N, C-alpha and C positions, 0 to 999 in steps of 0.2 A: 341820539339815534335810538331806533327800536327795531325789533325783528318782525317781519311780516311775511305771510305766505305770498308767493308769486301770484297765486290765483286772485289776490285782492289788490294787486298793484293797479294804480290809476295813472293815466297820462299826466305828466307834470310833476310827479313825485321825484325827489332827489335821492340818488343812491348815496349811502353813507360810507360804504367800504368797497374797496376794489374786489373784483371777482377774477380769479385766476384759473388757468388750467393746470394740469399736473407738471407741465414744463416751466411753470412760473410766468407764462405769458398772460398779460392782462386781457381778459375777455370783455370787461366793462369797468370803467374807472369810477372811483368815488367822485361825486359831483355831477355825474351824468344825469340828465333829465330823462325820466322814463318815457319811452314811446311804445306803441303797440308792437313794433317790430322787435324791440328789446325783450318784451314780455314773451313773444313767440319763441325767440332764440333761447331764453332762459328755460322755457318749458321743454324745448327740443333737447337741451343739455340735461334735462331732469334735475335742474336746480330748483328746489321747492320753496326756499326761503331766502330773503335778502335783508340787509339792513337799510333803513330809510331815515333820512334826516327831516326833521320838522321843527318849527319854531319852538314848540313846547318841550322839545327834547334836545335842543341844540347843545346843551351843556353836558349831556349824558354821553360819556366816552366809554366804549367797551374795549378793554385792553386784553390782548392775548397774553397767555402766561409766558410765551417766548416771543422773541422779536419776529416780526412778520417775515423778514428776509431769511431768517434762520429756519423758519417752518417751510418756506418755499424751497430752500436749498435742500433741506432734509427730505422733502417729498420728491424732488428731482433725483436725489441720490437713491432713494428707495426704488424708484422706477428704473433707474439705470442698473442697479444691482439685480433686480428681478428680471429685467430684459436680458441681461447677460446670462443669468442662470437658465432662462428659457432657451437661449441660443447655444448653450453649452460653453460659453466663454468664461474666463477667469474674472474674479472680482477683486477690487483693491480694498483690503481690510483697513489700511491706514486712513483712508477717506471716511470710512464708517466710524472709526474711533474718534477721528477729528470732529465729525459732525455731532456725535453724541456728547463729546466734551463741551461743545458750544451750547448745546441744549442744557446740560447740567449747569454751566456757568450762568445762563439766563435765569434758571430756576433758583439757584442759590443766592442770587442778588436779592430775592424777596421770598424768604422761606414761608411767609404767611399768606402768599398769593392764593386766591380762590379761583378755581377753574370755572370759566364762564361759558364754555362751549361756543366760541364765536367763529369757529372754523366753517367756512362755506365751501362746499365741494360738489363737483358733478358726480353723478352715480358712476360714471366710467372711471373716475379717479379713486373709487372707494378703496381698493387694495392698498394703494400707496399712501393715501391720506390716513387710512386706518392704521397702518404700520407706524406712522409718525405719532399719531395720537396715542396709541398703546405705549409707545416709547415714553412720551411725555408723562402720561398718567402713571406709568410704572415708576419712573424716576421720582415723581412727586410723592408717591407712596413710600418709596425707599427713603426719601428725606424724612418723611413722617416717622419712619421706623428707626431713624438714627444711623443709617448707612454712611460709611465714610466715602470719600471721592472714588476710590478704586472700585469699591463694591457697587456704587451707583453707575460707574462706567460699564462694568460687566453686565449689570442688570439692564441698562439702557440698550446696549448692543443686542442682548438676548431678546428684548422686547421688539426692537426694530426689525429683527430677522425672524421672528417667531413663526410667521406664515410662509416662509420662503419655499417650503415644499409644495405649495399650491401652484408654483410655476411649472410643475411637471404633471399637473392634473389637466385633463382635456377641458378646453374652454366651454364646450357644450354642457358639461357637467357643472363646472365652476360658476358659470353665468346663467344657469337655467332660470327662467323667469317664473318658475312655479315650484311647488314642493318636490323635494327629491324622493324617488322611490328607494327601496331598501338597497338595491344594487348600486345606485348612484351615491347614496349616503356612504356605503362601504368604500366606494371609490374615493370620495372626499376624505375619508378618515385616513387614507394612505398618506396624506400630506405630512403627517407627523413623522412617520418613518423616513419619508423622502427628504424632509427637511433635515433630520438628524444625519442622514447619509451625506447630504450636500455639505453641511457645515463641518462635519468631521474631517472633510478633505481640504478645507481652506486653511492655509498657513496663517498663523497668528490669531485665529479665532479661538477663544478659550473653550474648553470642554463644557462649561456650564451653558454656553449659548446653544450648543447642539442638544443638550439635555432639555432645555426649555422648548426647543422646536419639537422634540419628541413627546413631552409630557404636559404641555400647556392645556390640554383637554382632559387631563386627569381631574377628578373631583374629590373634595374633602371626604365625602362619605363613601368613596370607592365606586361611584356610578359612572366614572369617566372612562376614557380610552387613552392609550392602547392596552394598558396593563391592569386597570382597575385598582390602582394604588390608592391608599387612604392617608389622610392627615399628614403627619410628618414623614411618611414614606415618600411623599412628593417633594421634589426640590423646592426650596423656599422661593426662588425666583419664579418657578412655574406657578406657584400659588399666588404670587403677586400679579403676574402677567394674565392669569386666568380671569381675575376680577377686572383688570383694565380692558382686556379683550372683549368680555361680555358687555361691559358698560358702554364701550364705544359702539359695538355692534347694535345694541338696543337703541341708542340715541342717534343712529345714522339711517338715512334712507337707503334702501337696497333695491336692486332690480326686482326682487320678488316680495318685498314687504316695506311698509311705511315705518318710520321710526316712532318710538314712544317718547314722552316728555321726560326731562331729567328727574323730576320728582317721582315719576312712575318707575323709572329705572332704578332709582335709589331705593324705593320701597321693595323692589324685587331683590336687590342685593342684600338688604337687611333681612328680608324673609328667608333668603337662601343661606345666610351666614350660619355656619355650623352644619350645613347640609352639603351644598355644592362648594361653598367657599370657606376658607380659613376665617373664623370669626374675628380673630385679633387683627389680621391683615385687612379685613373688611372695614374695621373701625379706623385703621390708619388711612385707608383709601378715602372714606367718605368725609374725613376731617377737612379736606381741602377742595371739595366739590360743591359748587353752588346748586342747591336743590331748586331754587328759583333764580335762574341767571339774570344778570342785568340786561335790560332791553326786552324782556318778555312782557307780554300784555296779560294782565290778570283781572279777574272779577273779584270783588270783595263782598263780604256778607252784608255790608251796608247798602249794596246796590250800586256802588260806585265802580268805575273801571279806571285802570291806570297802568303805569309802566314801572317795572322794577328798576330802581336807581342805585341800589347798593345791597350787598349781601351782608349777613352777620354770621361770622364763623362760630361764635358761641351758641347762637340760637338760629340755625339755618332755616327754620320754617317761618322766621319772623324778619323778613327783609324790609327795606324802605320802599315805599310805593308813592309815585307821583300821580295824583288824581288828575285825570284828563276829562272824564265825563262824570257828572254827578249822579245821584240816585234817581233823578228824573230823566236821565238819558241826555241831558243838555251838556254841551261843552263848557268846561269850567272857565270862568273869566279871570279867576285869580289863581296864583300858583299855590297849591296845597300839597304838602309832603307829609305822608304818614309813616312814622317809624312804628312798625307793628309791635315792637317790644314795649312801647309806651301805650299801646292800645290793645290790651290783652283780649278784649271782647270782639275785636275785628279779625275775621278769618279770611284767608284766600279760599275762594270756593271753586275757582276754575282758572285754567290757563287758556286764553283766547287766541284766535287766529287773526283777529282784527280789532281795532279800537271802536269803530262806530257800529 
């Protein structure tokens, strides 16, 4: 399978992964033959990319870092919790801890797992899917930092609920499809205090979780809010969640902006390490993130085009690439796999939206 922009889908292509809404309902099943009506529906839902199956990529399997059902249930739980907060209802903390424990169990089964960014979401699902992704990315970072299970659990719950205060921000501001003015930005910034207040009142939710809601927008150099704290003045969990939060936001389509590619987001994080982000935590974070995820289409300095088939944790800029089109732009008739570690003169020059 490989990832392709919906704009380049063609009738007859075969979908390789299920597409779900935030309630876990299948919108389109793996194995479906693409039709024009499906393409229109995907665009209506603002789903910009999907995974497609093809003969030359039949053996390329892109695995999520957690089980598919676990991610779906976590997303449903995030939606339920946030809907209850919006309506002024109570929330069940036991379910939150249970779901986070299941995510931790999935991640601990393979401590060397590389995040491949295979989550497909609608723009409307952003808040819930984002909360789950920040939870997963934060726990992976905590594992990289040597956290024990209890600490991972508290970090995971804190990450899952970090944006809960946004449920008390007006939808017109929260979902504005253009840049916020100063007044609107100040309104958005209130979500930190609101989240802290909400979580401080929930039984069995630890104080660290409320602190993360309050301080995940603090920055290492003191440029964040609400207090302008610096470096170790900021709770360590908040320094972890800040990186996961920004990375997932940068690599996700939003109502008001298009996402950037993983290698571009990684470059941003590395540039900002020591400024916006804790440099040591940033190192722990990037250790398990694929700069060029499996299934992405790339152009090489040789003029060839292909699909990433495997990541390399030790040398993340040197993945394995299956050549699909040769340097003359002709489809390859033989299977050719390049391990870029073994070909130091060959460089990835671009990430492409389509193969042909």
